[in-house]
DRENPA-3360 file (N, C-alpha, C; in nm, 2 decimals, always signed):
BEGIN
1 = XXXXXXXX = +0.08/-0.12/+0.00/+0.00/+0.00/+0.00/+0.09/+0.12/+0.00 ~ +0.05/+0.22/-0.09/+0.13/+0.34/-0.09/+0.07/+0.44/+0.01 ~ +0.10/+0.57/-0.01/+0.03/+0.67/+0.07/+0.07/+0.66/+0.23 ~ +0.18/+0.60/+0.26/+0.21/+0.60/+0.41/+0.22/+0.73/+0.46 ~ +0.16/+0.75/+0.57/+0.14/+0.89/+0.63/+0.25/+0.91/+0.74 ~ +0.35/+0.97/+0.69/+0.47/+0.99/+0.79/+0.45/+1.08/+0.89 ~ +0.35/+1.18/+0.88/+0.34/+1.28/+0.98/+0.24/+1.23/+1.09 ~ +0.17/+1.12/+1.06/+0.07/+1.07/+1.16/+0.14/+1.02/+1.29;
9 = XXXXXXXX = +0.27/+0.97/+1.28/+0.33/+0.92/+1.39/+0.36/+1.02/+1.50 ~ +0.35/+0.98/+1.62/+0.38/+1.07/+1.73/+0.54/+1.09/+1.74 ~ +0.60/+1.15/+1.65/+0.74/+1.18/+1.64/+0.77/+1.32/+1.60 ~ +0.89/+1.36/+1.62/+0.93/+1.50/+1.57/+0.92/+1.52/+1.42 ~ +0.85/+1.62/+1.39/+0.82/+1.64/+1.25/+0.90/+1.78/+1.21 ~ +0.97/+1.77/+1.11/+1.04/+1.89/+1.06/+0.94/+1.98/+0.98 ~ +0.91/+2.10/+1.03/+0.82/+2.18/+0.96/+0.87/+2.24/+0.83 ~ +0.80/+2.24/+0.73/+0.85/+2.30/+0.60/+0.86/+2.44/+0.62;
17 = XXXXXXXX = +0.95/+2.50/+0.53/+0.97/+2.65/+0.53/+0.84/+2.71/+0.49 ~ +0.82/+2.82/+0.56/+0.69/+2.90/+0.52/+0.70/+2.95/+0.39 ~ +0.58/+2.95/+0.31/+0.58/+3.01/+0.18/+0.57/+3.16/+0.19 ~ +0.63/+3.22/+0.09/+0.63/+3.36/+0.07/+0.48/+3.40/+0.05 ~ +0.43/+3.50/+0.12/+0.29/+3.52/+0.12/+0.25/+3.58/-0.02 ~ +0.33/+3.66/-0.09/+0.30/+3.71/-0.22/+0.30/+3.60/-0.32 ~ +0.38/+3.51/-0.31/+0.40/+3.40/-0.41/+0.29/+3.31/-0.39 ~ +0.25/+3.29/-0.26/+0.12/+3.20/-0.23/+0.00/+3.27/-0.29;
25 = XXXXXXXX = -0.02/+3.39/-0.26/-0.14/+3.45/-0.31/-0.16/+3.45/-0.46 ~ -0.04/+3.48/-0.53/-0.04/+3.48/-0.68/-0.07/+3.34/-0.73 ~ +0.00/+3.23/-0.67/-0.03/+3.10/-0.72/-0.18/+3.06/-0.69 ~ -0.23/+3.10/-0.57/-0.36/+3.06/-0.53/-0.46/+3.12/-0.63 ~ -0.44/+3.24/-0.66/-0.53/+3.30/-0.76/-0.53/+3.23/-0.90 ~ -0.41/+3.19/-0.94/-0.40/+3.13/-1.06/-0.47/+2.99/-1.06 ~ -0.45/+2.92/-0.95/-0.52/+2.79/-0.94/-0.67/+2.80/-0.93 ~ -0.71/+2.91/-0.86/-0.86/+2.93/-0.85/-0.92/+2.97/-0.99;
33 = XXXXXXXX = -0.85/+3.04/-1.07/-0.89/+3.06/-1.20/-0.91/+2.94/-1.28 ~ -0.81/+2.85/-1.26/-0.83/+2.71/-1.34/-0.94/+2.64/-1.28 ~ -0.98/+2.65/-1.15/-1.09/+2.58/-1.09/-1.22/+2.63/-1.15 ~ -1.22/+2.76/-1.19/-1.34/+2.81/-1.25/-1.35/+2.75/-1.39 ~ -1.24/+2.74/-1.46/-1.24/+2.68/-1.59/-1.29/+2.53/-1.58 ~ -1.23/+2.46/-1.48/-1.27/+2.33/-1.46/-1.42/+2.31/-1.44 ~ -1.47/+2.40/-1.35/-1.62/+2.39/-1.33/-1.70/+2.42/-1.45 ~ -1.66/+2.51/-1.54/-1.72/+2.54/-1.65/-1.73/+2.42/-1.75;
41 = XXXXXXXX = -1.62/+2.34/-1.75/-1.61/+2.22/-1.83/-1.70/+2.12/-1.78 ~ -1.71/+2.10/-1.64/-1.80/+2.01/-1.57/-1.94/+2.04/-1.61 ~ -1.98/+2.17/-1.61/-2.12/+2.20/-1.64/-2.15/+2.18/-1.79 ~ -2.06/+2.22/-1.88/-2.08/+2.20/-2.02/-2.09/+2.05/-2.06 ~ -2.01/+1.97/-2.00/-1.99/+1.83/-2.04/-2.08/+1.73/-1.97 ~ -2.15/+1.79/-1.86/-2.22/+1.70/-1.78/-2.15/+1.60/-1.69 ~ -2.03/+1.63/-1.66/-1.93/+1.55/-1.58/-1.99/+1.55/-1.44 ~ -1.95/+1.45/-1.36/-1.99/+1.46/-1.22/-1.86/+1.43/-1.13;
49 = XXXXXXXX = -1.84/+1.52/-1.04/-1.71/+1.51/-0.96/-1.75/+1.50/-0.81 ~ -1.69/+1.41/-0.75/-1.70/+1.39/-0.59/-1.57/+1.41/-0.53 ~ -1.55/+1.50/-0.44/-1.42/+1.51/-0.37/-1.44/+1.49/-0.22 ~ -1.37/+1.39/-0.17/-1.38/+1.36/-0.02/-1.26/+1.42/+0.05 ~ -1.29/+1.49/+0.16/-1.19/+1.56/+0.23/-1.19/+1.49/+0.38 ~ -1.09/+1.42/+0.41/-1.08/+1.35/+0.54/-0.95/+1.39/+0.61 ~ -0.94/+1.35/+0.73/-0.81/+1.38/+0.80/-0.84/+1.41/+0.96 ~ -0.73/+1.43/+1.02/-0.74/+1.47/+1.16/-0.81/+1.60/+1.19;
57 = XXXXXXXX = -0.87/+1.62/+1.31/-0.93/+1.74/+1.34/-0.81/+1.85/+1.34 ~ -0.85/+1.96/+1.29/-0.76/+2.08/+1.27/-0.65/+2.06/+1.17 ~ -0.68/+1.96/+1.08/-0.57/+1.93/+0.98/-0.57/+2.02/+0.86 ~ -0.67/+2.11/+0.85/-0.67/+2.21/+0.74/-0.77/+2.17/+0.63 ~ -0.86/+2.08/+0.65/-0.96/+2.04/+0.55/-1.05/+2.16/+0.51 ~ -1.10/+2.22/+0.62/-1.20/+2.34/+0.60/-1.14/+2.45/+0.53 ~ -1.02/+2.49/+0.56/-0.96/+2.60/+0.49/-0.93/+2.57/+0.35 ~ -0.89/+2.44/+0.32/-0.87/+2.41/+0.18/-1.00/+2.41/+0.10;
65 = XXXXXXXX = -1.11/+2.36/+0.16/-1.24/+2.36/+0.10/-1.28/+2.50/+0.07 ~ -1.26/+2.59/+0.16/-1.29/+2.74/+0.15/-1.22/+2.79/+0.02 ~ -1.10/+2.76/+0.00/-1.02/+2.82/-0.11/-1.06/+2.75/-0.24 ~ -1.10/+2.62/-0.24/-1.14/+2.56/-0.36/-1.27/+2.62/-0.42 ~ -1.37/+2.65/-0.33/-1.50/+2.69/-0.36/-1.51/+2.84/-0.36 ~ -1.41/+2.92/-0.33/-1.42/+3.06/-0.31/-1.49/+3.13/-0.43 ~ -1.45/+3.09/-0.56/-1.49/+3.16/-0.67/-1.58/+3.07/-0.76 ~ -1.61/+2.95/-0.71/-1.70/+2.86/-0.79/-1.85/+2.91/-0.78;
73 = XXXXXXXX = -1.93/+2.87/-0.88/-2.07/+2.89/-0.88/-2.13/+2.80/-0.78 ~ -2.20/+2.85/-0.68/-2.26/+2.76/-0.58/-2.37/+2.68/-0.63 ~ -2.43/+2.72/-0.74/-2.54/+2.64/-0.80/-2.49/+2.51/-0.85 ~ -2.37/+2.49/-0.89/-2.32/+2.36/-0.94/-2.20/+2.31/-0.87 ~ -2.17/+2.37/-0.76/-2.06/+2.32/-0.67/-2.10/+2.34/-0.52 ~ -2.12/+2.23/-0.46/-2.16/+2.24/-0.32/-2.08/+2.16/-0.23 ~ -2.09/+2.21/-0.10/-2.02/+2.13/+0.01/-2.13/+2.06/+0.09 ~ -2.10/+1.93/+0.12/-2.19/+1.85/+0.21/-2.11/+1.81/+0.34;
81 = XXXXXXXX = -2.17/+1.87/+0.45/-2.11/+1.83/+0.58/-2.22/+1.78/+0.66 ~ -2.25/+1.65/+0.65/-2.37/+1.59/+0.71/-2.36/+1.58/+0.86 ~ -2.46/+1.62/+0.93/-2.46/+1.60/+1.08/-2.48/+1.45/+1.12 ~ -2.49/+1.43/+1.25/-2.51/+1.30/+1.30/-2.64/+1.24/+1.25 ~ -2.65/+1.12/+1.21/-2.76/+1.06/+1.15/-2.89/+1.07/+1.24 ~ -3.00/+1.10/+1.18/-3.13/+1.10/+1.26/-3.17/+0.96/+1.29 ~ -3.27/+0.94/+1.37/-3.32/+0.80/+1.41/-3.36/+0.73/+1.29 ~ -3.43/+0.80/+1.19/-3.47/+0.74/+1.07/-3.35/+0.69/+0.99;
89 = XXXXXXXX = -3.24/+0.78/+0.97/-3.13/+0.74/+0.90/-3.05/+0.63/+0.96 ~ -3.06/+0.61/+1.10/-2.99/+0.51/+1.15/-3.05/+0.37/+1.12 ~ -3.17/+0.38/+1.08/-3.23/+0.25/+1.03/-3.22/+0.22/+0.88 ~ -3.15/+0.31/+0.81/-3.12/+0.29/+0.67/-2.99/+0.21/+0.64 ~ -2.97/+0.17/+0.52/-2.84/+0.12/+0.47/-2.74/+0.24/+0.50 ~ -2.63/+0.21/+0.55/-2.54/+0.32/+0.60/-2.51/+0.41/+0.49 ~ -2.48/+0.38/+0.36/-2.44/+0.46/+0.25/-2.56/+0.55/+0.20 ~ -2.68/+0.51/+0.25/-2.81/+0.57/+0.18/-2.81/+0.72/+0.18;
97 = XXXXXXXX = -2.78/+0.78/+0.30/-2.80/+0.92/+0.31/-2.69/+1.00/+0.23 ~ -2.58/+0.93/+0.20/-2.47/+0.99/+0.11/-2.50/+0.98/-0.03 ~ -2.58/+0.87/-0.06/-2.62/+0.86/-0.21/-2.70/+0.98/-0.25 ~ -2.79/+1.02/-0.15/-2.89/+1.13/-0.18/-2.81/+1.26/-0.21 ~ -2.68/+1.27/-0.16/-2.60/+1.39/-0.18/-2.51/+1.39/-0.30 ~ -2.51/+1.27/-0.37/-2.42/+1.27/-0.48/-2.46/+1.36/-0.60 ~ -2.37/+1.39/-0.68/-2.40/+1.50/-0.79/-2.48/+1.44/-0.90 ~ -2.55/+1.53/-0.96/-2.61/+1.50/-1.09/-2.52/+1.55/-1.20;
105 = XXXXXXXX = -2.55/+1.54/-1.33/-2.47/+1.58/-1.44/-2.44/+1.73/-1.42 ~ -2.31/+1.77/-1.44/-2.28/+1.90/-1.43/-2.25/+1.95/-1.29 ~ -2.23/+1.87/-1.19/-2.22/+1.92/-1.06/-2.08/+1.86/-0.99 ~ -2.03/+1.95/-0.90/-1.92/+1.91/-0.82/-1.97/+1.91/-0.68 ~ -1.94/+1.80/-0.61/-1.98/+1.79/-0.46/-1.86/+1.75/-0.38 ~ -1.83/+1.84/-0.27/-1.72/+1.82/-0.18/-1.78/+1.77/-0.05 ~ -1.73/+1.66/-0.01/-1.77/+1.61/+0.12/-1.67/+1.65/+0.23 ~ -1.72/+1.73/+0.32/-1.63/+1.77/+0.43/-1.66/+1.67/+0.54;
113 = XXXXXXXX = -1.58/+1.57/+0.53/-1.60/+1.44/+0.60/-1.71/+1.37/+0.52 ~ -1.71/+1.23/+0.52/-1.79/+1.15/+0.43/-1.83/+1.03/+0.50 ~ -1.86/+0.93/+0.42/-1.90/+0.79/+0.48/-1.78/+0.73/+0.55 ~ -1.67/+0.80/+0.54/-1.55/+0.75/+0.62/-1.56/+0.78/+0.76 ~ -1.66/+0.85/+0.81/-1.69/+0.87/+0.95/-1.69/+0.73/+1.02 ~ -1.75/+0.63/+0.95/-1.76/+0.50/+1.01/-1.63/+0.43/+1.05 ~ -1.53/+0.46/+0.96/-1.40/+0.40/+0.98/-1.31/+0.48/+1.07 ~ -1.36/+0.61/+1.11/-1.28/+0.69/+1.19/-1.34/+0.71/+1.33;
121 = XXXXXXXX = -1.42/+0.82/+1.34/-1.47/+0.86/+1.47/-1.57/+0.76/+1.52 ~ -1.65/+0.70/+1.43/-1.74/+0.60/+1.48/-1.68/+0.48/+1.54 ~ -1.57/+0.43/+1.47/-1.49/+0.32/+1.52/-1.42/+0.35/+1.65 ~ -1.35/+0.46/+1.65/-1.27/+0.50/+1.77/-1.36/+0.52/+1.89 ~ -1.47/+0.60/+1.88/-1.55/+0.64/+1.98/-1.66/+0.53/+2.03 ~ -1.67/+0.42/+1.95/-1.76/+0.31/+1.98/-1.91/+0.35/+1.94 ~ -1.93/+0.43/+1.83/-2.06/+0.47/+1.79/-2.11/+0.36/+1.69 ~ -2.03/+0.27/+1.66/-2.09/+0.16/+1.57/-2.04/+0.02/+1.63;
129 = XXXXXXXX = -2.10/-0.08/+1.59/-2.07/-0.22/+1.64/-1.94/-0.26/+1.55 ~ -1.88/-0.37/+1.60/-1.77/-0.43/+1.53/-1.82/-0.48/+1.40 ~ -1.94/-0.54/+1.41/-2.00/-0.60/+1.28/-2.03/-0.49/+1.17 ~ -2.08/-0.37/+1.22/-2.11/-0.26/+1.13/-1.98/-0.21/+1.07 ~ -1.87/-0.20/+1.15/-1.74/-0.15/+1.10/-1.68/-0.25/+1.00 ~ -1.69/-0.38/+1.03/-1.63/-0.48/+0.93/-1.71/-0.47/+0.80 ~ -1.85/-0.46/+0.82/-1.94/-0.45/+0.69/-1.89/-0.33/+0.61 ~ -1.87/-0.21/+0.68/-1.83/-0.10/+0.60/-1.70/-0.12/+0.53;
137 = XXXXXXXX = -1.60/-0.17/+0.59/-1.47/-0.20/+0.53/-1.49/-0.28/+0.40 ~ -1.59/-0.38/+0.41/-1.61/-0.47/+0.30/-1.69/-0.39/+0.19 ~ -1.78/-0.31/+0.22/-1.87/-0.25/+0.13/-1.82/-0.13/+0.07 ~ -1.74/-0.04/+0.14/-1.69/+0.09/+0.09/-1.62/+0.07/-0.05 ~ -1.52/-0.03/-0.07/-1.46/-0.04/-0.19/-1.56/-0.08/-0.31 ~ -1.65/-0.17/-0.27/-1.75/-0.20/-0.37/-1.84/-0.08/-0.41 ~ -1.89/+0.00/-0.31/-1.97/+0.12/-0.33/-1.89/+0.22/-0.42 ~ -1.76/+0.24/-0.39/-1.68/+0.34/-0.46/-1.66/+0.29/-0.61;
145 = XXXXXXXX = -1.64/+0.16/-0.63/-1.62/+0.11/-0.77/-1.74/+0.13/-0.85 ~ -1.86/+0.12/-0.78/-1.98/+0.14/-0.85/-1.99/+0.28/-0.90 ~ -1.96/+0.37/-0.82/-1.96/+0.52/-0.85/-1.87/+0.54/-0.96 ~ -1.74/+0.49/-0.96/-1.65/+0.52/-1.06/-1.69/+0.45/-1.19 ~ -1.74/+0.33/-1.18/-1.80/+0.26/-1.31/-1.91/+0.34/-1.37 ~ -1.99/+0.41/-1.29/-2.09/+0.49/-1.35/-2.05/+0.62/-1.40 ~ -1.92/+0.65/-1.39/-1.86/+0.77/-1.46/-1.84/+0.89/-1.36 ~ -1.86/+0.87/-1.23/-1.83/+0.97/-1.14/-1.68/+0.98/-1.11;
153 = XXXXXXXX = -1.63/+1.10/-1.11/-1.48/+1.12/-1.09/-1.47/+1.13/-0.93 ~ -1.41/+1.03/-0.87/-1.40/+1.03/-0.73/-1.25/+1.06/-0.69 ~ -1.24/+1.16/-0.60/-1.11/+1.20/-0.55/-1.11/+1.20/-0.40 ~ -1.02/+1.12/-0.34/-1.02/+1.11/-0.19/-0.88/+1.17/-0.14 ~ -0.90/+1.27/-0.05/-0.77/+1.33/+0.01/-0.77/+1.31/+0.16 ~ -0.66/+1.28/+0.22/-0.64/+1.26/+0.36/-0.54/+1.37/+0.40 ~ -0.59/+1.46/+0.48/-0.50/+1.57/+0.53/-0.43/+1.52/+0.66 ~ -0.29/+1.52/+0.65/-0.21/+1.47/+0.75/-0.14/+1.57/+0.83;
161 = XXXXXXXX = -0.15/+1.57/+0.96/-0.08/+1.67/+1.05/-0.03/+1.61/+1.17 ~ +0.08/+1.65/+1.22/+0.15/+1.59/+1.34/+0.07/+1.62/+1.46 ~ +0.10/+1.54/+1.57/+0.03/+1.57/+1.69/+0.07/+1.71/+1.76 ~ +0.20/+1.75/+1.74/+0.24/+1.87/+1.79/+0.17/+1.99/+1.72 ~ +0.15/+1.99/+1.59/+0.09/+2.10/+1.51/-0.06/+2.10/+1.54 ~ -0.12/+1.98/+1.55/-0.26/+1.97/+1.58/-0.29/+2.04/+1.73 ~ -0.21/+2.01/+1.82/-0.22/+2.07/+1.95/-0.21/+2.23/+1.95 ~ -0.11/+2.27/+1.87/-0.09/+2.41/+1.85/-0.21/+2.48/+1.78;
169 = XXXXXXXX = -0.27/+2.41/+1.69/-0.39/+2.47/+1.63/-0.51/+2.47/+1.72 ~ -0.52/+2.37/+1.80/-0.64/+2.37/+1.91/-0.62/+2.49/+2.00 ~ -0.49/+2.51/+2.04/-0.46/+2.62/+2.13/-0.49/+2.75/+2.07 ~ -0.46/+2.76/+1.94/-0.49/+2.89/+1.87/-0.64/+2.92/+1.85 ~ -0.71/+2.81/+1.84/-0.86/+2.83/+1.83/-0.91/+2.86/+1.96 ~ -0.86/+2.81/+2.07/-0.92/+2.85/+2.20/-0.90/+2.99/+2.23 ~ -0.79/+3.05/+2.18/-0.76/+3.20/+2.20/-0.85/+3.28/+2.11 ~ -0.89/+3.23/+2.01/-0.96/+3.32/+1.90/-1.11/+3.30/+1.91;
177 = XXXXXXXX = -1.18/+3.41/+1.96/-1.33/+3.40/+1.97/-1.41/+3.37/+1.85 ~ -1.34/+3.40/+1.73/-1.40/+3.38/+1.60/-1.40/+3.23/+1.56 ~ -1.31/+3.15/+1.63/-1.29/+3.02/+1.59/-1.31/+2.92/+1.70 ~ -1.36/+2.96/+1.81/-1.38/+2.87/+1.92/-1.49/+2.78/+1.89 ~ -1.59/+2.81/+1.80/-1.69/+2.72/+1.77/-1.65/+2.59/+1.70 ~ -1.52/+2.59/+1.65/-1.46/+2.47/+1.58/-1.42/+2.37/+1.68 ~ -1.41/+2.41/+1.81/-1.36/+2.32/+1.92/-1.48/+2.25/+1.98 ~ -1.48/+2.12/+1.98/-1.59/+2.05/+2.05/-1.52/+1.94/+2.14;
185 = XXXXXXXX = -1.60/+1.89/+2.23/-1.55/+1.78/+2.31/-1.50/+1.66/+2.23 ~ -1.57/+1.64/+2.11/-1.53/+1.53/+2.02/-1.40/+1.56/+1.96 ~ -1.37/+1.68/+1.92/-1.25/+1.72/+1.86/-1.14/+1.69/+1.96 ~ -1.15/+1.73/+2.08/-1.05/+1.72/+2.19/-1.02/+1.57/+2.21 ~ -1.11/+1.50/+2.19/-1.08/+1.34/+2.21/-0.97/+1.29/+2.12 ~ -0.96/+1.37/+2.00/-0.85/+1.33/+1.91/-0.71/+1.34/+1.97 ~ -0.70/+1.42/+2.08/-0.57/+1.44/+2.14/-0.54/+1.31/+2.23 ~ -0.63/+1.28/+2.32/-0.61/+1.17/+2.41/-0.62/+1.03/+2.34;
193 = XXXXXXXX = -0.68/+1.03/+2.22/-0.70/+0.91/+2.15/-0.62/+0.90/+2.02 ~ -0.50/+0.97/+2.01/-0.42/+0.99/+1.90/-0.38/+0.85/+1.83 ~ -0.33/+0.76/+1.91/-0.29/+0.64/+1.86/-0.41/+0.55/+1.81 ~ -0.52/+0.56/+1.88/-0.64/+0.49/+1.84/-0.69/+0.53/+1.69 ~ -0.68/+0.67/+1.67/-0.72/+0.72/+1.54/-0.62/+0.68/+1.44 ~ -0.49/+0.67/+1.48/-0.39/+0.63/+1.39/-0.41/+0.49/+1.34 ~ -0.44/+0.40/+1.43/-0.47/+0.26/+1.40/-0.59/+0.25/+1.31 ~ -0.69/+0.33/+1.34/-0.81/+0.33/+1.26/-0.78/+0.37/+1.11;
201 = XXXXXXXX = -0.70/+0.47/+1.10/-0.67/+0.53/+0.97/-0.59/+0.43/+0.89 ~ -0.49/+0.36/+0.96/-0.41/+0.26/+0.89/-0.50/+0.15/+0.84 ~ -0.59/+0.10/+0.92/-0.68/-0.01/+0.88/-0.77/+0.03/+0.77 ~ -0.81/+0.17/+0.77/-0.90/+0.21/+0.67/-0.83/+0.22/+0.53 ~ -0.71/+0.26/+0.54/-0.62/+0.27/+0.41/-0.60/+0.12/+0.35 ~ -0.58/+0.03/+0.44/-0.55/-0.11/+0.39/-0.67/-0.16/+0.31 ~ -0.79/-0.13/+0.35/-0.91/-0.18/+0.29/-0.97/-0.09/+0.18 ~ -0.94/+0.04/+0.18/-1.01/+0.13/+0.08/-0.92/+0.20/-0.01;
209 = XXXXXXXX = -0.79/+0.18/+0.00/-0.70/+0.25/-0.09/-0.69/+0.15/-0.22 ~ -0.78/+0.17/-0.30/-0.79/+0.08/-0.41/-0.76/+0.15/-0.54 ~ -0.71/+0.08/-0.65/-0.67/+0.14/-0.77/-0.77/+0.23/-0.83 ~ -0.90/+0.19/-0.83/-1.00/+0.27/-0.90/-1.04/+0.40/-0.81 ~ -1.01/+0.40/-0.68/-1.04/+0.51/-0.60/-0.94/+0.52/-0.49 ~ -0.82/+0.56/-0.53/-0.71/+0.57/-0.44/-0.71/+0.68/-0.34 ~ -0.64/+0.67/-0.22/-0.63/+0.78/-0.13/-0.50/+0.86/-0.17 ~ -0.52/+0.99/-0.16/-0.40/+1.08/-0.18/-0.38/+1.16/-0.04;
217 = XXXXXXXX = -0.26/+1.15/+0.00/-0.23/+1.21/+0.14/-0.18/+1.36/+0.11 ~ -0.23/+1.45/+0.18/-0.19/+1.59/+0.17/-0.11/+1.62/+0.30 ~ +0.02/+1.65/+0.29/+0.10/+1.69/+0.41/+0.04/+1.83/+0.44 ~ +0.01/+1.85/+0.57/-0.06/+1.97/+0.60/+0.00/+2.04/+0.73 ~ +0.13/+2.02/+0.75/+0.20/+2.09/+0.85/+0.19/+2.24/+0.83 ~ +0.19/+2.28/+0.70/+0.18/+2.42/+0.66/+0.05/+2.43/+0.58 ~ -0.05/+2.50/+0.63/-0.18/+2.50/+0.56/-0.17/+2.57/+0.43 ~ -0.09/+2.67/+0.40/-0.08/+2.73/+0.27/-0.03/+2.63/+0.17;
225 = XXXXXXXX = +0.07/+2.56/+0.21/+0.14/+2.46/+0.12/+0.03/+2.36/+0.08 ~ -0.04/+2.31/+0.19/-0.14/+2.21/+0.16/-0.25/+2.25/+0.06 ~ -0.29/+2.38/+0.07/-0.39/+2.43/-0.02/-0.35/+2.43/-0.16 ~ -0.23/+2.48/-0.18/-0.17/+2.49/-0.31/-0.15/+2.35/-0.37 ~ -0.11/+2.26/-0.28/-0.08/+2.12/-0.34/-0.21/+2.05/-0.37 ~ -0.31/+2.06/-0.28/-0.43/+1.98/-0.30/-0.50/+2.03/-0.43 ~ -0.51/+2.17/-0.45/-0.58/+2.22/-0.56/-0.51/+2.18/-0.69 ~ -0.37/+2.20/-0.69/-0.29/+2.15/-0.81/-0.31/+2.01/-0.85;
233 = XXXXXXXX = -0.31/+1.93/-0.74/-0.34/+1.78/-0.76/-0.47/+1.76/-0.83 ~ -0.57/+1.81/-0.77/-0.71/+1.79/-0.82/-0.72/+1.84/-0.96 ~ -0.67/+1.95/-0.99/-0.67/+2.00/-1.13/-0.59/+1.90/-1.23 ~ -0.49/+1.85/-1.18/-0.42/+1.76/-1.27/-0.48/+1.62/-1.29 ~ -0.57/+1.59/-1.21/-0.64/+1.46/-1.22/-0.77/+1.46/-1.29 ~ -0.83/+1.59/-1.32/-0.95/+1.60/-1.39/-0.92/+1.64/-1.54 ~ -0.97/+1.56/-1.63/-0.93/+1.59/-1.77/-1.01/+1.70/-1.84 ~ -1.01/+1.82/-1.78/-1.10/+1.93/-1.83/-1.02/+2.00/-1.94;
241 = XXXXXXXX = -1.09/+2.07/-2.01/-1.04/+2.17/-2.11/-1.10/+2.31/-2.10 ~ -1.03/+2.40/-2.12/-1.08/+2.54/-2.11/-1.19/+2.57/-2.22 ~ -1.30/+2.60/-2.19/-1.41/+2.62/-2.28/-1.42/+2.78/-2.31 ~ -1.39/+2.82/-2.43/-1.40/+2.96/-2.46/-1.54/+3.00/-2.48 ~ -1.59/+3.10/-2.41/-1.73/+3.15/-2.43/-1.72/+3.29/-2.46 ~ -1.80/+3.35/-2.56/-1.79/+3.49/-2.58/-1.84/+3.56/-2.47 ~ -1.77/+3.68/-2.45/-1.81/+3.77/-2.33/-1.94/+3.84/-2.36 ~ -2.03/+3.85/-2.27/-2.15/+3.92/-2.30/-2.13/+4.07/-2.31;
249 = XXXXXXXX = -2.21/+4.13/-2.40/-2.21/+4.27/-2.42/-2.30/+4.35/-2.32 ~ -2.24/+4.44/-2.24/-2.32/+4.51/-2.14/-2.40/+4.63/-2.21 ~ -2.52/+4.62/-2.22/-2.60/+4.73/-2.30/-2.59/+4.87/-2.23 ~ -2.61/+4.97/-2.30/-2.61/+5.11/-2.24/-2.75/+5.13/-2.18 ~ -2.75/+5.19/-2.06/-2.88/+5.22/-2.00/-2.96/+5.32/-2.09 ~ -3.08/+5.30/-2.13/-3.16/+5.40/-2.20/-3.20/+5.51/-2.11 ~ -3.21/+5.63/-2.17/-3.27/+5.74/-2.10/-3.41/+5.72/-2.07 ~ -3.45/+5.78/-1.95/-3.59/+5.76/-1.91/-3.68/+5.85/-2.00;
257 = XXXXXXXX = -3.79/+5.79/-2.05/-3.87/+5.86/-2.15/-4.02/+5.86/-2.09 ~ -4.04/+5.82/-1.97/-4.17/+5.83/-1.92/-4.18/+5.91/-1.79 ~ -4.08/+6.00/-1.77/-4.10/+6.09/-1.66/-4.08/+6.02/-1.52 ~ -4.02/+5.91/-1.50/-4.02/+5.84/-1.37/-3.93/+5.93/-1.28 ~ -3.97/+5.94/-1.16/-3.89/+6.01/-1.05/-3.89/+5.92/-0.92 ~ -3.77/+5.91/-0.87/-3.76/+5.82/-0.75/-3.83/+5.90/-0.63 ~ -3.90/+5.82/-0.55/-3.97/+5.87/-0.43/-3.87/+5.93/-0.34 ~ -3.91/+6.03/-0.25/-3.82/+6.10/-0.16/-3.76/+5.99/-0.06;
265 = XXXXXXXX = -3.64/+6.01/-0.03/-3.56/+5.92/+0.05/-3.63/+5.91/+0.20 ~ -3.69/+6.01/+0.24/-3.76/+6.01/+0.37/-3.87/+5.91/+0.38 ~ -3.92/+5.85/+0.27/-4.02/+5.76/+0.27/-3.98/+5.62/+0.30 ~ -3.84/+5.60/+0.30/-3.78/+5.46/+0.32/-3.71/+5.45/+0.44 ~ -3.70/+5.33/+0.50/-3.61/+5.30/+0.61/-3.48/+5.26/+0.56 ~ -3.37/+5.33/+0.61/-3.24/+5.29/+0.57/-3.16/+5.24/+0.68 ~ -3.07/+5.15/+0.65/-2.97/+5.10/+0.76/-2.88/+5.21/+0.79 ~ -2.86/+5.24/+0.93/-2.77/+5.35/+0.97/-2.63/+5.33/+0.91;
273 = XXXXXXXX = -2.57/+5.44/+0.87/-2.44/+5.44/+0.81/-2.33/+5.45/+0.91 ~ -2.32/+5.34/+0.99/-2.21/+5.35/+1.10/-2.08/+5.34/+1.04 ~ -2.06/+5.29/+0.92/-1.94/+5.28/+0.85/-1.87/+5.42/+0.82 ~ -1.96/+5.52/+0.82/-1.90/+5.66/+0.81/-1.81/+5.70/+0.92 ~ -1.83/+5.64/+1.03/-1.75/+5.67/+1.14/-1.60/+5.63/+1.12 ~ -1.59/+5.53/+1.04/-1.45/+5.48/+1.01/-1.37/+5.58/+0.93 ~ -1.43/+5.67/+0.85/-1.37/+5.77/+0.78/-1.34/+5.90/+0.85 ~ -1.40/+5.91/+0.97/-1.38/+6.04/+1.05/-1.24/+6.04/+1.10;
281 = XXXXXXX = -1.18/+6.16/+1.09/-1.05/+6.18/+1.15/-1.04/+6.15/+1.30 ~ -0.94/+6.08/+1.34/-0.93/+6.05/+1.49/-0.89/+6.18/+1.57 ~ -0.96/+6.20/+1.68/-0.93/+6.31/+1.76/-0.81/+6.29/+1.85 ~ -0.73/+6.40/+1.86/-0.61/+6.38/+1.93/-0.64/+6.39/+2.08 ~ -0.59/+6.30/+2.16/-0.62/+6.30/+2.30/-0.54/+6.41/+2.36 ~ -0.60/+6.48/+2.47/-0.53/+6.57/+2.54/-0.42/+6.52/+2.63 ~ -0.31/+6.57/+2.62/-0.20/+6.52/+2.70/-0.21/+6.58/+2.84;
% end
């Protein structure tokens, strides 16, 4: 089996050199422009693309998804992050609720975590039985072969991060009131159960890293590098072509010929212009 995850082990990891921010932004914009071209090809040709993003908590999946979808048309590119199954869904075939989220012709679907929850958190936290877990490892490759045989382009990415970097990111989130919502008791269990998650991930790869739907590991010690790398890889594996479309002509606005006059502003309710305070000169404090 390829894709051995070197940063998963609890050992000292050499952090890569930080990317130059200007170089990063320039390359990211170039890749995002290509993503727009790829989406246009998907729409025009009726292709179907499924992208699975998995990995440790705080490994950088969410920020990578954000950069991938930033300029895509949300009508034909959507993110699926399914909550815990309802009581009704618990009585269904395990893959059933994921099947409902698969793309139709001309769509891209990104799973922010996927059916692999069963091989990860459900296995480690005891949310499924051993029989359900073994059934999943048997059925997942079959399920994915069926998707690929039907023409779906399936890409599976595992974001790999060291235990030290994960802990640092948790601590950073704790200090940031805008990101504290990302921390949950379940996330923090990944610290105390590091080796359990490592074993579960290794077992998952053994059974589901198949030729028709292989796993690709994304080194994520540096989030900016991981974003550039995963977008570049995704684009390199989708056989899209740039579709030239004529630019629309913006018509000139015709002059009013029926005497329309806008009603007085006083007749409407306006949102207060608090932003104007930002342009006011700051008063000097008396010494």
